N, C-alpha and C positions, 0 to 999 in steps of 0.2 A: 563521649561515646554515646550515652545512654539518650541523649536528644537524639542521634542518628538514629540509632536503634528501634526508638519510637515510634521513628517515622518509618523506616523499613516496616515493622510492626502491621501500624497502621495501613499500609500500601497493601501488602498480603492481606488483609481483614478485612478491606471492604467489600461489605455486599449488600442484595437488597437491589441491582438494576433489571432494566426489564432487556431481552434479547430480538437485538433487530433482525429483519428476516432476511435471509440468505438471499444474498444481493449478487451479480457480479456483473463487470465493466471491464471490454475491451475499448483502446485508447489508439488507435492507429496512428503512430508520427514517424511512419518512415518517411523519408526519400527514396530509396532503392526498392522496390518492390521482390527485389528476387529471393528473399528469404524472410522469415519471419525469427523474431528473439526478442522474445516476452520475460519483461521484468516486471513480477508479479507485487502485490502487496497485501497481505490478506491476513485475518485475525478469525478467533474462533477464543469461545465464550467456556472454556472446560474448565476455569478455575475461578477461584472469587475475582480475581484480577482480570482474568481474559489473559488476553497474549497475541502479538503482531508479530509476524513472521516474514523474512524475503522468498522470494519464487522466481529462479530462473532457469529457463530452458529453451529450446532453442526449435525450430520446426522447416522444413523446407515446403516451399509453395504448395505443394500437389498433396503435403504429406501430411498425416494424423498426428503422427509420431513423435513423442518431445522425448526428444534429443538432449543427454546430459542433463538433463534433470535433478537440480537440486532447491532444498528448501533448508533456509538457516533461519534460526532463531535464537534470540539475545537472552539471556537467564543470567539472574544470581548465582552462584557458586555455591552448591550445596554443603554441609559438613555433618551427618549423621541426622538428613533431611531438614535440615534448618538452612534457611537462605541466608549468604553472610556476602555483604557487599563487596563482593567482587565477581564481576561478570567474565562469560564465558558464554563463548558461541557453537550452537551445539546444530548437527544434522538433525533435523525434525522432520524426515520423508517418511520414516514410518510411521511418526502418529498421524499423520494424513490420511494413511490406511484404515487407520479406526475413527477417527475424529475430523471429519471434514469441516471446510471453513466457512463460517457465521457472513462474510466479509471476502468480496476479492473484488481488486482493481489492478487490470493489467492493461501495462502498456507496452503495446509492440514498437520497436527502434531498431533503428540501423548497427548492422555489426560494432561502429567503435562505442556508441553509446552504450552498447549491453556489456563492452569489456569493463565499462569504465564503472558502472553497476556492480561489476564482477570485480574490479580491483578494492571500492571501497569494502564488499563484502568480508576479503581475505585481509584487509585492514584491521578490520573489527575482530578477526578470528585470531591474527598472528598478536594483537596488542590491544585486547579491549578496553574500554576503560571501564571506573569504579561502577557500578551498578547499583543508583540510590531512587529515591522517589521521584524527581526531576530529572535522570536520567536512566531510560531504560527502553524497553524492545522497542519504542514506538522512535526514538531515537535514529536507531540505526536504519529502517525506513524513512524517515525523515531524511538522513544524508541521500541517502541509494535515490531518492529520486530526485535530489538535487543534483546528483550528478547526470541525468540524462534530463535536467534542463525544466524540470518539475518542481516547483516547489509551493510545497502542501501548506497551507495554513499553519498557525499555531494551535495548539490544545489546549493551550490556556485561558481560550477564550470564558468556557466555563468549566467550572471543574469535575463535571461528567464526562466532559472529554481528556478527562486525563486519564479515563480507560479505553485498551486498544477498542472494545466494540460500539463503543458512544463517538470514539475517534471519529472511527467509518462513516458510522450514520452522519458522521458532524461533515467528512468532505463529501458525501454523497450530498448534502443540503448544500453546500457549497457551489457544486456542480452543477446545480440546478437554479439556484442565483444568478440575477443578471452581472455580478462580477466574476463570476468563476475562478479557476484557481490558475495561477499566473502561468505560464510556460514560454522560457528564454526570453525572459525580462519584456518580451516585447509583444504576448500573445496571451489570450485566457481560452480555458479549457472550461465550456460550458454544457448541458442539456438545455436540449430545447424540444418541445412536442412536436408532433411527426408535421402536424401542417404545418407549424411557423417552419420549420426545415426544409418542405417541397418550398414555399413560396422563396426559403432563401436560396433556392439551392435554384428557383426560377431564373435567379437574378443572376446567376454565373458567378459567386466565388472563387476566388483564387483559388483556395483549397478548401479542401473537406476534409478534416486530419481525422476523422474513424468516424464509427456507428456505435451504438449503445445495442449490449448484447442482450437481450431480454427473451424469456417465455411465453411474454405475452403478446398478443397480436398489433398492439402498439407500439414499433419498438420507437426510440427516440434516438437525436443525432450529438453529437461531439464535434462541436464546429470552434475553428479560429478564429479570433474576432478580435480587433485592437483594442488596447486600454481604454 
């Protein structure tokens, strides 16, 4: 028990990492465009270790209202404000009113995929696994992403990516790489500069998956490409 407790203390005592710039991605994976179902993966850096959480909501095609808006975070249970190795899924909606995400990645999916993601979160809520250094809030994000066909890269490639903040930065980096991120085992999601995207679109690709949402004047596209 002592070695495990030491790992837990180390996990909650990591300090000194740099903050990433707030960034938001929206990736449209729908085959049916009648309605938007959002599965969001987000992080915030409001503690020594930071936190990762899942956002689920719906929108009608021409409506900006977020319906059935839910935020789920996986935490270690606390006794007298001391974290213990028992997991619990909490409603993080109120936290977002005061601490906005530092990084967000949203997948717009079909209804069936949305409810697959919701079932994963409900299962974690009903029967949460033990919270450890090696199984934490990022793992819930990973399983939710897999339920909609997105295979996120391992966070164990670098020690920094163990932290949610660094992991989100790592996901952005992977999306900008030639290999991108695997989608539905056959395709990859990757970001391309606008000029390259325009050339690709001129060649009439079979399908464009989505657009990079940014406040800059030079947006990028997220495209479906073969392995």
